[in-house]
N, C-alpha and C positions, 0 to 999 in steps of 0.2 A: 589080144588080150592084154589086161597091164602088169606090164612087167616091174616097175619100180615107179614110187610116190613120193612125193614130198608134200610134206605138211607145213601148211601156212601157220604155225602157233608155236605153241611153246608149252612146258611144262608139263602139268598131269594129261591134257588131252593130246599133244603129242607122244607120249608114252602108250597112252590108251590106244592110239591108231597102230605104231608099231607094232604091239603084241598080235593083232590080227594081222597085219602085213605079212608078219614072220610065220604066222599059221597057215597062211595061204600061198607063201615061197615067194611073196613080193619084196624086192630091196625098199630099203629106207631111206629119205632125206631130210636130214634137220636144217631150219636156218636157225641163227642164233645171233642175237646182239651180244655187245662187249661184256653187259653185265651178266650175259649168260654163257660166257665160255665155256665154262667147266661144268656145265648144268648137266641134269640125269638124262633130257631127252636128248641131247647132244652125243653122250656116253653111250647111248643106247643105240643111236643110228647107224647105218651103215656109210652113210656121207653127211656129212655138212658143211654148210657156205655160212659163214659171216654175214652177218646185215652191220655194218658201221654205225656206232652210236651206242645209245642204250635207249633212250626215251621211246615209246611207245611210235610215237610221231614221225619217229628219224629209222624206225626199224620195221617194227611187224607191221604197222600200218601203211608201210613202202609196198602198194603192188607191183609196182614197175622192179623193184628190186627182187619181191620174190618170185617173179616169173624168170627174170634173169639167173637166179640161184637154180630153179627147176635146168631151165638150158644148159646151166653148166654143168650140173653134174649128172645130167643124159636120164633126168625122170621124164618118164611121159604122161604122168597125171598129177593133180593136185589136191590135196583133201585140206579143206579152209579149216576145221576143226570146230572150235565156237567161238564167239570174240574177236575181237580182230575186224580183220576183211572176210569174214563167214558168211554175212548178210551184205554184200557190197556186190551191186550188178555190175559196175564199169570192171569190179577186178574178173569177176568169172567171165564177161567177155575179151579182157585182154589175155586171160588164160587160154580162152578157146581158139580167138584170134590168134594166138603163139602156136598152135597147132596141138596143144597140150589137155589132155583127158582133163573133165572137171566132175570131181566127185561133191557133186550136188545138184540143186533144182538147176532149171534154167534162166538167166537172168533175166527174163520177163516176169518169171514167178515171183523171185525175188524182189525184183523193182514194184510189183503190185503189193507185195504182201510185207516186204523188211520195214518199209516205210510205214508206221502206226495207221497216219494219219489217211494214206491212198488206201492201206486194207481196209479201212472201216468204212471210206468211201464204195468201196468196190463191194460191201457187205450191208450198205444201205444205213450206215452208223455215222451221225455229224457229229464231231467233236465239238465243244465250246465253243460260240464266237467270244462278244464281249461278256466279261464276267461280271456279275453283280454280287452282293451280299447275301443275296438270295440262293445263290449258287457254291456256298460255301458249305463244307470245305471241297475243296478241289484238289485235282492231283496235276502236277505237271511232268510231263514224261518228255524224255529225245525220241524222235521220231524212227531213228534208227539204233542199232544195237539191243544189248538187253544186260544182263548184271545188274539193274538197278542204278547202273551209273545215267545222269541226266533226268533224277524224278526227285520230287519235291512234294510232301503234301503242304496246303496252304492253307489255314486256319481265319486268317486274317487280310482283308484285300489290301490293306496299306502296306501289306510284306510280299504281296502279289510280282512285281515287278525286278526286285532283287531276286527272288528266288526265278525267276524265269531266265534272268542273266546269267545265275550262278548255272541254271540247267543247261543254259547253253554253251558256257565255257566249259564244263566237264563232258557233255556229247562230244564236243567239238575234239577234246584232247583224247578220249576214247574211243571215237567211231569216225573222227575225220568230218564230221555233218553236225553242225551245232544247229539243226533243224528241232523245235519244239513244236508240242501241242496242250491242249488242256483239258479235262474230261472230269465229270464228277469223282469224288471218292466214296465208294461205298464202303462203309465200317461195318463190322459185325460179321463179313461174308468169311469164306473158304476159296483158297487158290487151287483149281481144278485143272487139268490139262488132259489133253489126249494125243497120247504120239500116233502119226499116223506112219506109213510105209506107201510109198506111190511109185508103181513101174512105167515105162514108155507105153506098154500096152493099153492103158484103161484101167489098171487094177489099182485101187486104195485100198491099203488095211486102215482100219481103225484099232490100236492095239491097246485095248484099254482106257481106263484112267488112271492118271497119279494125283496123287495129293501132296501140295506142297505150301500146306499153309503156314506152318511156322518159319518166320522170317523177320530178320533185323534189317531194318532201312529198307524194307522191301527185296532184299536178297536172301534167297531161300537159304535153311539151313538142317533142314529136317525134309524127306519125301519120302512117300511111300506108294507102292501100287500092291493092291488095286485102291483107287480113292475109300475110306470106310463109308457106310453109314450112307450110300444114297441110293435112293427109290429107284427102281430098273426102268421104270420111264423116265426118269430124268438122266441115267446113263444113255440110256439107246437116244435121247435128244441130243446129248453132248456129241457122241458118234455121229450121228449124220448132219448135223453143224460143222464137224470137222471135215467129213469126208466132204461136203460141198465147197468149204471153202478150199481143199486141192483141188475138186474137180474146176471149178472158175479160172484156175488160175493155168490150169494144164500141168500140174504141179509132177514132179518125179522127185525120190529120194526121202529123204528123212526130215520131216517134220513136227512140230508141235502146236495145236491150237488151244492158248489159253484162253479159261474163264475164272469170272467171279460169280460163285454161288452164294447164295443170300436168299432165305426166305423160300426155299425150293425153286429159286428162279436163278437162270444162267446167263451174266452178263458176259459178251465176248472182250475180251482184253486185247489181244494181240495173236498173230502166227506167227513163230519164231522159224526161219526158213532156213534150219540146221536142225544139227545134233544139238540134244540137250546135255549138260551136266550132268542130271537126274536120270537118263538113259540106261544104266546099269541096273534099276529096279524091272523095269518091265523085261530087260534083258532076262531077268530071274526067273519072272513068273510065266513066262513065252518060251522060255527055254532057245533063244534066240541069239545071235551076233549081230548086233545092229549094225555095226561098221562093215562087216564081210555083207550084210544085204547092201549097205551102201555102195562098197563096189564094185558087186555085183550087177546092179541095176547101172550103175554108168556104164559097165559092159555089155549092157543090152539085156540081163536077166528079167525073163517074165517069170512074177510071181503067181504062185499058186490062187487059183479063186478066192478061197478064203485063209485067214491067219490060224496059223496054230491055236489049239484051245489054253486059255491060261490055267495055272494052278498055282496054290498055294498064295503066301504075302511075302514079299520083300520091302525092305527101308533102308535108306541111305542116312547118311549124318556126314555132314561136312567139317572137317576140320580144322579152323583158322587159326592162323598166327596171329590172335587180336585179344586183349583183354575185356571181357564181356561186361566186369565192373567198373572199372575207367570209360565207359561209355564208347565199347566195342573199339578201343585205340587199336590200330596195325601195329603189330610188334617185330622187329627183324632181331639176326643174330645168327649163330649158327645152331644146326640142328643135329645136337649130338646122339639121337637115337630115337627112332619110328619103329616100334615093333607091335603088331596087334595079332592076338590068338589065332591059332589056325581055324577053320570055319568060317571066316568071315573075310569077303573081299576087299581088298586094299588098293584103290586106282592113286597113285601117286607120282609127282613130277620131284622128289626128293628124295636122298638118301642119308644116311647116317655121316656127318661130316659137313653137307652142301651147307649154303649161305641162306637164309631169307633176307632179300633186298627190299630196297623201297621202290623198285620202277613198276612192279607187277603186283598182279593180285596177292591178297594173304590167305587163300585156300593154300594148306598142306595135304589135304589127302581126303579121301571119300573113302568110306567103310561103310560095307553095304551086307546086311543078314538077309538070307532066306529061309522059311519053317512054312509049315503045313498052315500055320495062323497067323492071324496080325499079333496076339498075343504072345505067342511064342518069339516070333521074330524081335517084337521090341525087347523082350527079356534075352534073346541071344546078342542082339547089339550093343545092349546097356551094359552086357555083363563083361562084353570085350573088351569095349572101349574104358571100362572102369580097371580094366586087368592092363592094358595096350600100357604101354611103355612110351612117354611122348616127353623127351628130354631136350629143352631147348628154350627158344621164345615163348612166352606164355602165350597158352592157347585154350580156346571155349570146351574143351574136353570134357571139364567138369559139367558144366553147362548143359553139354551133348546126354551124357548121364542121366540127370535130374530133371530133364525134359521128358526123355524117354519114359523117364518113371513115374512123371506128373499124372495124379488120377485125373484131370481135364483132357489132357493128352492120351493116356490109356482107354479113356471112355469115350473117345473121337468127338469130344466136345470143344473143341478148339477152334479159333478162327484167326484172322491175321494180325488181330491187337493181341496174343496172348504174350511175348516178351513185353508188352509196354506194361503188362498188368502184373508179372510175375517176374521179370527180371532181375529184381532185388532181391528178390529169396533165393531163385536160383542160381545165384553168384555170390551167396553169403557166405564166408571163407569159414571152413570148416575144418580147422588144423588138427594134425594127429598130436597129442601129446607128446607121445614117445618116439616121434622121428628124430627129435633135437638129441633127444639122447642116442639114439643108435649111432648117428653122426659123429657125435661126440667120441662113443666109444670105438668106432670103424676108426678115426683117426688118428686116436691117440696109440692104439692096437699098430696102426702101419707106422708109425714113428718111433715107437719103439728100438732100443738098441737090439734088442734079445728077439726081435721077430713074435715077440707074444707077451703074453703077462706074468707077473712074480707077484706070488703070495705074500707082498711085505706091505708092512702099515706105510700110509703115508698122508701126507695134509691133503684135505680135498680140493679136486682140479675142478676150474670152471672154464666154461666154454660160454660163447655167447653167439646165436644164432640170429640171424632175418629171416623171416619166413615169405616168399614171394609168391603170389604179387601183391598180398596185402600190408607189406610192410612190418607184421606185429615181429617183435623183437623176444626171445626164448633164451633164457637162462639156465645153463646144465649144471648141477654140481653131482661130483660123484668120487668115490674114496677107495681104495687098498685097502683090504682089511687080511689078516692068515686067513681068512674065510674066505676071502674072494673079493668081488666087488659090491660096494656097497651104494645103489642109487635111489633113496628115499622108498626104500619099500619094493624096489623092483628086482626081480632076481634076474642075472644076466647068467644066460645059459651056456652060450660060446659069443666068440666075437673071432670075424677075421676083418680083412681089410674091404672085402664085398658083402659080407652076411653077418646080420646080428641077429641071436636069437636071444630074448626076453620072455621072460614069466611074471605075470602081474597076477595074483592068487592063483587059481586053479588053471588061468588061460595064457596057452603060448602062442606067442606070436613071432615070424620072422620077418626080416625086412633085408631086401637088397639094397645095397648102397654103392652109389655112383659117383665117383668124383672127377670132373672133369680139369681141374685146376685154378689157380685164380680163387679159393674160398669157396667156389660154387660147387655141391653139392645133393645129389639126390637120393633123398631116402623113398624108394617106391617112384611114386611122381609127386612128392613132396619137394620143392624147390627151397633150399638153405643156402643160405651165405654167410661165411662164418663173419664175426665183426671182432676187431681189438676191443679189449676189453677198457682200454684205457682210450676214449675218443680222439680221432686225428681231428687237427686242426680243416676247417672247412674253410672255402672262401665266400665271403659274403657278399650276397647280391643287394642292391639297392632296394629299397621298399619300391611297391609298384611294378616290376620288373617282371617282363613276360618272356618267359624260356618256351624253347621249342619242346613238345612234349613227346617227339618223334623225329626220326629223320626223316626229312623228305625234299620237297621243293616249294619255295614262296610262289605262289602262281599271280596272286594280285594284292594289294592295298585298296583298303576304302577311300572313297574319291577327297581328296586334297588333305590326304593324313603325311602331315610334315611337322618335324620339330617346330614347338611354339602352340598347337593346333588344340582346342579344347575338345576331350572327349568325356563320354559318360558312360558311367559304369555299365558294361554289360553289350556296350556298342564292340559291333565287329569292327575289328583292325587290320586282319593280317589272315589271309586262306593261304594254307598250307597242302598241298597234295601230296599225298603216299599212300602206295599200293592199291592206287588207282581210285584212292577217294578223296574228296576234298575234306577239310578239317577247318573250321574258323575257330579265331581265335580273337576272344572279345576281352576288351576293357575291363581290370578286376577291380577298378572304382572311377568316379570321374574325376579329374583334374587333367593337367597340362602333359601334353607330349615333351619330354624332355630329351630323350633320343631316340633313335630310329634307324636301325642296324638291318631291317629287313628289305629287301628290293625282290621285283618281279624276276624269277629265274635262278636267283641264289640257291645253292644246295646248303640245309644245315643239319647238324647233328643233335642228336638230343642235349636239351640242356642250353642250346645254342641262344644266346640273348638276343629278342627279335625289335623290342622297345622298351623304354621305360616312361610310365605316367607319375610324375611327382602329385602325390595326393597328401594331405596335411595330416590324412587319419590311418594312414597305409603304417602297417607294424613291422610287414615282414614281406619277404619276396612271394611272389605269384607264379607258382610255376604254372605255365600254359595249360597243362593236363587238368586243372581245375577250373580253367577258364575255358576250356572249349566249351562250345556249344556246336557239338558234332552236330552238323546238319540233318536233317531228315533224307540226308544223301543218300541211293538206294543203289544197290546191286544185285542183280537178281541171277545173272547167269554164270561169268568166268571169274570165274573163277568163280560162273554158274557154274 
């Protein structure tokens, strides 16, 4: 039996596997990069081994170092998690050749299915060859890996070569394999998948269906099981095709067969030869621990002839450190607090005080709700996320809540273009007009020499706050009177440094105020930054300046870019990689490049000057966040 497992991964999935290992009495080993030296998965492991460096290509994608780490720590098996090396057949062979146990499918099955091109050939599906106008739109996809990396939608033939190059670069960076292929892009469909579990004795379980239709940049955002509204005959077909894909490769362990369902037909997409990010929804409806089953199958367990029956409905939402209103730009910084109400499962790789950096995926956590019906599960998860305390970098929390309550989603009428149609409405700011007042009162109370209020008349007090992430400014005025505090008709019932109770008309509202220093304060989940009443002098940038919208690494420049070059408005100039996604920075206007500070491999911080375009009609600096033409770059798994 297995007594010690190294997880060849990081973050949330490593913590997830460790949890099952502890329940089974199995010792745990983590690997970590320099950037992850104090990460939660390292703190939770019994033993940890350093992988020198920070970039995935130097650390988590180095199979040779991971095998050596397992041997050094005395582990007798390796679990690959998802992403990184989880679908890498040479790595699986290296693990087995080292005499270690492999908690995954046979290398031959990975080879057959982990490459999407070979998987399609095996199942009799031919990718597109020479693409013509008649084939558009098409989808460029990485042959290896998942998580949406290396994926591009192409609607204009002239853009195909550039998107192929970008997809190859992104896939090579994420998976160590730059192979890509092209297939037709089916619009208006739903992303539906079947979880399978197979043993070494000929049994294959199809564990229901999952719907993963709500995606941004082809990376899943909300998943549920079972997939709603499918005809019984279609469900049976999906199960049969998934089982056939497993049998034709002599599959063992956990895997997922993915389809695009449109107009009642199922189009095969790929088979993921690993555990999926969204596996908790299947666990909830079947009452299983899929990680425990993976381990037991690796130990030789024979599954029962039939899987257990499914009951109820489960839905999962992925909480990302990103700003959906700014073209899904990833966010970094300190996570001050992450609390979700009881009754909802939270899988995360972060804890309060941890730093979200630039090197890895932007997913903070997965929240999962289970209930007897779909409507109850959606309501439960939306309510829990709405009450959750998420303090730190900007996240997609509000988008998740609104998505779960959107009539198109609640009626199961969604398709993969859901966010293309509704992102603007779902990300519109809805500031709480009382939040700045609560922040000002809590701040004034905390600064009082007497530790509280004195009922003495005073001049009006003025505070100015900026709301994040929309940047709107709010001026707050209040004054002390002999009767108490006067705040423009709002009655102040009580104030402390952390709690403010206000009354408007007959409605009483209470606010929790959290101050993390530096002028940053949270009133509930409303993030506010205190501003000086007199503006401070700021550094003026030259017109036409391109500033980095986020910390990241310059991965490449457009061919021929140099000082003196002519550029045109909207032309891609610089590509930044942040949180495993590429972001394309474009010229704000036509003109001549007069300065170039970006170079491949350079690490940049937010606001770093990348380049300057001299244009006669430029009137102010252009933040690159306004010039980011975020590629249809896609992530679907990892941080699926």
